[in-house]
ROKE-294411 format. One record per residue (C-alpha): residue number from 0; residue in three letters; x, z, y. Coordinates in steps of 0.5 Angstrom, whole numbers, always signed. Example, Ala and Ser with C-alpha at 12.3 -4.5 7.8 and 13.67 -1.06 7.14 Angstrom:
! ROKE-294411
{n:0 | res:ALA | east:+25 | up:+16 | north:-9}
{n:1 | res:SER | east:+27 | up:+14 | north:-2}
//
This chain:
! ROKE-294411
{n:0 | res:UNK | east:+47 | up:-16 | north:-25}
{n:1 | res:UNK | east:+40 | up:-15 | north:-23}
{n:2 | res:UNK | east:+35 | up:-11 | north:-27}
{n:3 | res:UNK | east:+29 | up:-12 | north:-24}
{n:4 | res:UNK | east:+30 | up:-19 | north:-22}
{n:5 | res:UNK | east:+32 | up:-20 | north:-30}
{n:6 | res:UNK | east:+25 | up:-19 | north:-33}
{n:7 | res:UNK | east:+20 | up:-23 | north:-34}
{n:8 | res:UNK | east:+13 | up:-24 | north:-31}
{n:9 | res:UNK | east:+7 | up:-25 | north:-36}
{n:10 | res:UNK | east:+1 | up:-27 | north:-33}
{n:11 | res:UNK | east:-5 | up:-24 | north:-35}
{n:12 | res:UNK | east:-11 | up:-28 | north:-38}
{n:13 | res:UNK | east:-14 | up:-30 | north:-33}
{n:14 | res:UNK | east:-9 | up:-31 | north:-28}
{n:15 | res:UNK | east:-6 | up:-38 | north:-26}
{n:16 | res:UNK | east:+1 | up:-39 | north:-22}
{n:17 | res:UNK | east:+3 | up:-46 | north:-19}
{n:18 | res:UNK | east:+9 | up:-47 | north:-16}
{n:19 | res:UNK | east:+11 | up:-51 | north:-10}
{n:20 | res:UNK | east:+17 | up:-52 | north:-8}
{n:21 | res:UNK | east:+19 | up:-44 | north:-5}
{n:22 | res:UNK | east:+10 | up:-44 | north:-4}
{n:23 | res:UNK | east:+8 | up:-39 | north:-11}
{n:24 | res:UNK | east:+1 | up:-39 | north:-10}
{n:25 | res:UNK | east:-2 | up:-34 | north:-16}
{n:26 | res:UNK | east:-11 | up:-34 | north:-18}
{n:27 | res:UNK | east:-14 | up:-29 | north:-21}
{n:28 | res:UNK | east:-21 | up:-26 | north:-22}
{n:29 | res:UNK | east:-20 | up:-22 | north:-16}
{n:30 | res:UNK | east:-17 | up:-27 | north:-12}
{n:31 | res:UNK | east:-11 | up:-32 | north:-8}
{n:32 | res:UNK | east:-5 | up:-30 | north:-6}
{n:33 | res:UNK | east:+1 | up:-35 | north:-3}
{n:34 | res:UNK | east:+7 | up:-33 | north:-1}
{n:35 | res:UNK | east:+13 | up:-36 | north:+2}
{n:36 | res:UNK | east:+20 | up:-35 | north:-1}
{n:37 | res:UNK | east:+27 | up:-35 | north:+0}
{n:38 | res:UNK | east:+28 | up:-43 | north:-2}
{n:39 | res:UNK | east:+35 | up:-41 | north:-6}
{n:40 | res:UNK | east:+32 | up:-37 | north:-11}
{n:41 | res:UNK | east:+29 | up:-41 | north:-18}
{n:42 | res:UNK | east:+23 | up:-39 | north:-20}
{n:43 | res:UNK | east:+20 | up:-43 | north:-26}
{n:44 | res:UNK | east:+13 | up:-43 | north:-29}
{n:45 | res:UNK | east:+14 | up:-43 | north:-38}
{n:46 | res:UNK | east:+8 | up:-42 | north:-43}
{n:47 | res:UNK | east:+5 | up:-36 | north:-37}
{n:48 | res:UNK | east:+12 | up:-32 | north:-36}
{n:49 | res:UNK | east:+14 | up:-33 | north:-28}
{n:50 | res:UNK | east:+22 | up:-33 | north:-29}
{n:51 | res:UNK | east:+26 | up:-32 | north:-23}
{n:52 | res:UNK | east:+33 | up:-33 | north:-23}
{n:53 | res:UNK | east:+40 | up:-34 | north:-17}
{n:54 | res:UNK | east:+44 | up:-39 | north:-16}
{n:55 | res:UNK | east:+50 | up:-35 | north:-14}
{n:56 | res:UNK | east:+53 | up:-28 | north:-15}
{n:57 | res:UNK | east:+53 | up:-28 | north:-7}
{n:58 | res:UNK | east:+51 | up:-21 | north:-4}
{n:59 | res:UNK | east:+45 | up:-25 | north:-1}
{n:60 | res:UNK | east:+42 | up:-27 | north:-8}
{n:61 | res:UNK | east:+44 | up:-21 | north:-12}
{n:62 | res:UNK | east:+39 | up:-17 | north:-7}
{n:63 | res:UNK | east:+34 | up:-23 | north:-6}
{n:64 | res:UNK | east:+34 | up:-24 | north:-14}
{n:65 | res:UNK | east:+30 | up:-18 | north:-14}
{n:66 | res:UNK | east:+26 | up:-17 | north:-9}
{n:67 | res:UNK | east:+23 | up:-24 | north:-11}
{n:68 | res:UNK | east:+21 | up:-22 | north:-18}
{n:69 | res:UNK | east:+18 | up:-16 | north:-14}
{n:70 | res:UNK | east:+14 | up:-19 | north:-9}
{n:71 | res:UNK | east:+12 | up:-24 | north:-15}
{n:72 | res:UNK | east:+9 | up:-19 | north:-20}
{n:73 | res:UNK | east:+5 | up:-15 | north:-15}
{n:74 | res:UNK | east:+2 | up:-21 | north:-14}
{n:75 | res:UNK | east:+0 | up:-22 | north:-20}
{n:76 | res:UNK | east:-2 | up:-15 | north:-21}
{n:77 | res:UNK | east:-6 | up:-15 | north:-14}
{n:78 | res:UNK | east:-10 | up:-21 | north:-16}
{n:79 | res:UNK | east:-11 | up:-18 | north:-24}
{n:80 | res:UNK | east:-12 | up:-10 | north:-22}
{n:81 | res:UNK | east:-11 | up:-10 | north:-15}
{n:82 | res:UNK | east:-9 | up:-4 | north:-11}
{n:83 | res:UNK | east:-11 | up:+2 | north:-9}
{n:84 | res:UNK | east:-9 | up:+8 | north:-4}
{n:85 | res:UNK | east:-13 | up:+15 | north:-4}
{n:86 | res:UNK | east:-12 | up:+19 | north:+3}
{n:87 | res:UNK | east:-16 | up:+26 | north:+4}
{n:88 | res:UNK | east:-18 | up:+29 | north:+10}
{n:89 | res:UNK | east:-17 | up:+37 | north:+10}
{n:90 | res:UNK | east:-19 | up:+41 | north:+17}
{n:91 | res:UNK | east:-26 | up:+44 | north:+19}
{n:92 | res:UNK | east:-31 | up:+39 | north:+22}
{n:93 | res:UNK | east:-26 | up:+33 | north:+20}
{n:94 | res:UNK | east:-30 | up:+27 | north:+17}
{n:95 | res:UNK | east:-29 | up:+20 | north:+16}
{n:96 | res:UNK | east:-36 | up:+15 | north:+16}
{n:97 | res:UNK | east:-37 | up:+7 | north:+16}
{n:98 | res:UNK | east:-40 | up:+4 | north:+20}
{n:99 | res:UNK | east:-40 | up:-4 | north:+18}
{n:100 | res:UNK | east:-34 | up:-5 | north:+17}
{n:101 | res:UNK | east:-31 | up:-1 | north:+21}
{n:102 | res:UNK | east:-27 | up:+6 | north:+19}
{n:103 | res:UNK | east:-30 | up:+12 | north:+24}
{n:104 | res:UNK | east:-25 | up:+18 | north:+25}
{n:105 | res:UNK | east:-27 | up:+25 | north:+28}
{n:106 | res:UNK | east:-21 | up:+29 | north:+26}
{n:107 | res:UNK | east:-21 | up:+35 | north:+33}
{n:108 | res:UNK | east:-20 | up:+29 | north:+38}
{n:109 | res:UNK | east:-26 | up:+29 | north:+44}
{n:110 | res:UNK | east:-27 | up:+21 | north:+42}
{n:111 | res:UNK | east:-28 | up:+18 | north:+35}
{n:112 | res:UNK | east:-23 | up:+13 | north:+33}
{n:113 | res:UNK | east:-25 | up:+7 | north:+30}
{n:114 | res:UNK | east:-21 | up:+3 | north:+25}
{n:115 | res:UNK | east:-21 | up:-4 | north:+24}
{n:116 | res:UNK | east:-18 | up:-6 | north:+16}
{n:117 | res:UNK | east:-15 | up:-13 | north:+14}
{n:118 | res:UNK | east:-19 | up:-18 | north:+12}
{n:119 | res:UNK | east:-17 | up:-17 | north:+4}
{n:120 | res:UNK | east:-17 | up:-10 | north:+5}
{n:121 | res:UNK | east:-24 | up:-5 | north:+3}
{n:122 | res:UNK | east:-25 | up:+1 | north:+5}
{n:123 | res:UNK | east:-29 | up:+6 | north:+0}
{n:124 | res:UNK | east:-32 | up:+12 | north:+2}
{n:125 | res:UNK | east:-33 | up:+18 | north:-4}
{n:126 | res:UNK | east:-34 | up:+23 | north:+1}
{n:127 | res:UNK | east:-33 | up:+25 | north:+8}
{n:128 | res:UNK | east:-26 | up:+26 | north:+7}
{n:129 | res:UNK | east:-24 | up:+22 | north:+2}
{n:130 | res:UNK | east:-22 | up:+15 | north:+3}
{n:131 | res:UNK | east:-20 | up:+10 | north:-2}
{n:132 | res:UNK | east:-17 | up:+4 | north:+1}
{n:133 | res:UNK | east:-17 | up:-2 | north:-5}
{n:134 | res:UNK | east:-15 | up:-9 | north:-4}
{n:135 | res:UNK | east:-11 | up:-16 | north:-8}
{n:136 | res:UNK | east:-4 | up:-15 | north:-2}
{n:137 | res:UNK | east:+0 | up:-9 | north:-4}
{n:138 | res:UNK | east:+3 | up:-10 | north:+2}
{n:139 | res:UNK | east:-4 | up:-10 | north:+7}
{n:140 | res:UNK | east:-7 | up:-4 | north:+3}
{n:141 | res:UNK | east:-1 | up:+0 | north:+4}
{n:142 | res:UNK | east:+0 | up:-1 | north:+11}
{n:143 | res:UNK | east:-8 | up:+0 | north:+13}
{n:144 | res:UNK | east:-7 | up:+7 | north:+9}
{n:145 | res:UNK | east:+0 | up:+9 | north:+12}
{n:146 | res:UNK | east:-4 | up:+7 | north:+19}
{n:147 | res:UNK | east:-10 | up:+12 | north:+18}
{n:148 | res:UNK | east:-6 | up:+16 | north:+16}
{n:149 | res:UNK | east:-2 | up:+16 | north:+22}
{n:150 | res:UNK | east:-9 | up:+18 | north:+27}
{n:151 | res:UNK | east:-7 | up:+25 | north:+25}
{n:152 | res:UNK | east:-2 | up:+27 | north:+20}
{n:153 | res:UNK | east:-2 | up:+33 | north:+16}
{n:154 | res:UNK | east:+0 | up:+39 | north:+21}
{n:155 | res:UNK | east:+5 | up:+44 | north:+17}
{n:156 | res:UNK | east:+2 | up:+50 | north:+20}
{n:157 | res:UNK | east:-4 | up:+50 | north:+18}
{n:158 | res:UNK | east:-6 | up:+44 | north:+14}
{n:159 | res:UNK | east:-10 | up:+40 | north:+18}
{n:160 | res:UNK | east:-10 | up:+32 | north:+18}
{n:161 | res:UNK | east:-10 | up:+27 | north:+14}
{n:162 | res:UNK | east:-6 | up:+26 | north:+8}
{n:163 | res:UNK | east:-5 | up:+22 | north:+1}
{n:164 | res:UNK | east:-9 | up:+24 | north:-5}
{n:165 | res:UNK | east:-5 | up:+30 | north:-8}
{n:166 | res:UNK | east:+1 | up:+30 | north:-3}
{n:167 | res:UNK | east:+5 | up:+37 | north:-2}
{n:168 | res:UNK | east:+5 | up:+39 | north:+5}
{n:169 | res:UNK | east:+11 | up:+44 | north:+7}
{n:170 | res:UNK | east:+8 | up:+50 | north:+10}
{n:171 | res:UNK | east:+12 | up:+54 | north:+16}
{n:172 | res:UNK | east:+10 | up:+60 | north:+17}
{n:173 | res:UNK | east:+10 | up:+60 | north:+25}
{n:174 | res:UNK | east:+13 | up:+65 | north:+30}
{n:175 | res:UNK | east:+16 | up:+71 | north:+26}
{n:176 | res:UNK | east:+14 | up:+76 | north:+32}
{n:177 | res:UNK | east:+7 | up:+74 | north:+32}
{n:178 | res:UNK | east:+6 | up:+76 | north:+25}
{n:179 | res:UNK | east:+10 | up:+82 | north:+25}
{n:180 | res:UNK | east:+7 | up:+85 | north:+31}
{n:181 | res:UNK | east:+13 | up:+84 | north:+36}
{n:182 | res:UNK | east:+13 | up:+87 | north:+44}
{n:183 | res:UNK | east:+7 | up:+90 | north:+47}
//
């Protein structure tokens, strides 16, 4: 039995859901999200509570049961509270700027790197080394944050680069012979 799939999804105040076959649309104070689910998963709305049920205990249906419920819950949370990822930049001369809607990164390359976020994703800069990525769609926020981080991941030797806020980067020692003095 799927423990995730069995949990009901209560709709917070101000959030409405409409079900049209396998298409579910959730509207809330922050926006509107729509998604099509597997047609065999049964999604019901009763008294402000969404429930997902499956037709059988087949392996495919069991896996889709929890997935469908998790995606629905992410839609409800997204339109009511939204999602946020925070990144930090470490390194001398490394910084970020906003140019219109674009995010401009200066991170040790000979050129600046310009990135355009998806439509529903907003980028905020608290200072030149802290980036906040916000939006109502969890997938878009996470994907754009991963793309920004992939431009220059944190280096294991010096720690320079882009990392998630609070991410621990294991440092490597470098060449042992160089640290001791080695051959002359």
